[in-house]
N, C-alpha and C positions, 0 to 999 in steps of 0.2 A: 333343672333348678330342683325338682322333685327327688333327683337321686342324691344330691348334695346334704338333704336331710339324714342320709345313711353316712356317706364319706364323699368329701369333696374332691379326693384324688380319683375316686371311682367315677365320679361324675364328669371329672375333666376326661379320663378315657372315653366315656361315653359320649363326649361331644364330637367323636370321629364321625358320627351318623350324619352331621350338617354338611351338605354338600358346599355353601358357600363359604370360601375361607374367610372371608370379612365377619361374616355372621358367626361363624365358628369362634373366631379370636374374641368377638364381644361376650358369647355365652362362657369363655374359659376365663376372661378375665373379670366377670362377676358374679363367676359362680361362688367365691368365698363369701359372699353377703350372706348367703343361706347356712343357718347354723348346722352343723354335722352332730350326729350323735354322740361327740365328745365332749361336745360343749353343753348338752342338756343337762347333765346332772350338776354342775355347778350353778346352771341357770334354774332348775327346779329347786336346788336346796336354798338359794338366796330366797328366791320367790318366797318358798315356805317360811322362812325365816322373819322376812321383813313386810311382806303383803298379805300373806294369807291370813294372819290374825293382826292385823294393824288398825291403826285408827280410820283406814277408808273404808274397811269392808272385813267382813269375818268369812271363814268358811272356805271349802274347796273351792267354790265357785269364783270366790277372788284369785285364786292363784291360776284358776285355766284361763280365767278372763285376760289376768296379765300376761302368761306365756302366749296366748293367741296373740294378743296385741305385740308382742315382739315378734313372731311371725310373720305378722301383716307390714310391721316396719322393715322387715328383712327383704320382703318382696317389694314393698315400696321403693327401698334404696336400689336393688336389683333393677327395676325397670328404670328409676331415674338415672343411673350411672349408665345402662346400657343406652339409654336415649342421649345422654351426653355424649358419649363415645360415638355415637352413628352421626351426630350432628359435627365433631370435630375431629379427632384423631382418625377414625374409620369411617369417613365420609363413602358413600356408594349407594347402588340402587337396591330396593329391596327383591331378593329374590322370592319367586311364586312357590307356593307349597303345592305340591301335588302328591295326593296319596294314592298309591297303587297297591291292590291286594294280590300278592303273588300266588301262584298255584300252593295248593295246600299239602304239605308233604308230612308225614309221621316222621316226629323229632328222632333223633338217634340220641338216646339218652346217654349212654358212655361218651360219645363224642361232644355233647353239651356239658357233661360234668369236666371233662378234661380241658375243654376251653375255657369254662368259667373258672377253674382252679388257678391253670398256669398262666391265661392272659390277664386276669385280673387280680384274685386273690393273692399268688404268691408275688405279681409284681407289685403291687401296693405294699406287702408285708416287707418285701425284700428291701423297698426304699426306705420303709420306715426303721428297720433294724439297723441299716447303714448309718443313720442318724441318731438313733435312739441311744445306742452304747456309748459313743463320744459325749452325747449331752449328759447322760446319768454321771458319767465321771467327772464332767466340769461342774454340774449341780454339787455333787460330793466334795469336791475341792473347795468351792467356794463357800459351802457351810461349816469346813471343819479346819480350813487353814486361817490363822488368827495374826492379824498385823495389829501391834499395840495393844493386845487384850481385846480385841474386836474382830470378829469374822468378817471376812470379805463379803458376805452377803449383807452382814448388818450395815456394812459401810456402804454399800451400794445403795442399800433402801435408803440411808440417810441423805445421799448424795441426789438421789432422784425424787424426794418426797416434794421440794418445792417445785419442780416442773410439774408432779403428778396432781398436785394441790389444784392447779390451775383448771384441770378437767375433771374435779370432783372425786379423785381416787387419793390414793398414798402411794408413797414409794415401796412400801411391802406390795401392794396390789401391781403396781407396774413392772416389778423386778419379777414378780410370779408370772405376768403375761411374757414376758421375754424369756425366762427361762422354762416357761411352758412350750417355747415354739415347736420342739419334737411333738408334743402331744397335747391338745388340749385339755385332756382328761386331769393333768397334774397342775392346772393353774391355781385351784382353791387348795390343795394339799400344801403346794409350795408358799402360799400366803399365810398358812396357818402354821409353816414350819419357821416362816420370818418372825412372826409374832410370837412365838413360844420361845425363841432362839434355839430350836432343836437342830441336831446335826443330821438328821435324816428323816426321810418320808415315812409317817405314821399312821396307821388307821385313824380315819377321823373320828371325832367324838360325837355324840350325839346331838341334834339340831339345837336342842335347848342349850348345851353347853356350848356349843359353836356359836350360836348367837350371843350368847354372856360374853364369850372371848372377842368376837367382832366388836360388840357395842364397848366394852372395855377398851378397845383400840382405836377409839375414834368412828366407827362406823355409825352411820345414821340413814334414813331413808334416802335422803341423797346419794350417800356412797353406793347404797344397794341398787338405786336406778342408773346410775353411771357404770357401775360395775356389769349390770345385765346388758346395758347396752353397748359397752366395749367387748363384752362377751360376742354379741352378735355380729358386731362390725370390726374386727380389728385382722389384722395380717395372718394369712393361710398358714397352716401348719407346715413343717418341714418337708413331708411327704408331698403334700399337695402342690408346693412350690417346684420340688423335683419333678414331679409329672409334669407341670406347666412347661418347665424347661424342655422336657423330653418332648412333648407334644408341638410346641412352638418353635422349638431350636432356636429361640432366642432370647438372649439375656436381658435385652430391654423388656420384652413383652414379660418376662417373669418379675422384674422389678416394678414394673406398672401393675401386676396384679398383686404385689405387697403394699404398693404404696395407696391405690385407690380404697380398699375397705379401711385401710388405718386413718386415712386422712377424713373419710366420711364418719369412723367411728369418733375420733378427736373432736370434730366438729359438734357432733351430736352431744357429746359430754360436755364441751364447754359451754354450748346453748342451755343444757340442764344445770349446770352449776351457776350460771349467771342467773337463770330465773331463779332458783331456789335461795339465791344470795340476796336478790332484791326483794323475794318475799320475806 
């Protein structure tokens, strides 16, 4: 779980140390609930814009409390989902945990570096590059090809908007999460690109200017809450899913790893939207 805070794909590979196939599969399926470092920039930006200096509190303490609360929510969702899986689809006896301290040996620095680079870093980067290149081409085509005077991206935003409103989001946010499938880092830039009708990803403006842009496009405290919740709980990135397919050798469990966090995230956003609507 803690490795997932750095990279979910690397954490999936790290699940190899779990001896029990059932418990290893549960750890793999629930790993995407832990926000990786690709999600933190958007989380911190939205928290800073809408919660750090909001009507609820002021100062950096409010932002720290909000981010900590999101991490607690992700841990709770991970434990809840793991419990549900162990009681339903992946029933079985719990394995015992035995910790043995092996004989101490001096580490071989060269071998350690080579194995870390080859087995983990290059493995993950290779899978990321295999998806990022065609995804970038798709994003460029959607934003620059026009039909009837409107780009395909703008048309997709309008089509998805009614569905996204049910969960406290809008079409631009939802299409940003979909097109951000190769890498979570580009979700917020894609949303900004959709709002500004820009044909390419550009450097994000200052937080005060970005906040004004988002508010002008209908963002509110409710939108910000739903955005950060869905950022924490939604489908894994493409690299993570490819790694899950490689580690499990099963398309069924890969689809399950896609659906579980997405359903949890949509349910959480639906509840928050309903509460704000009633209030």
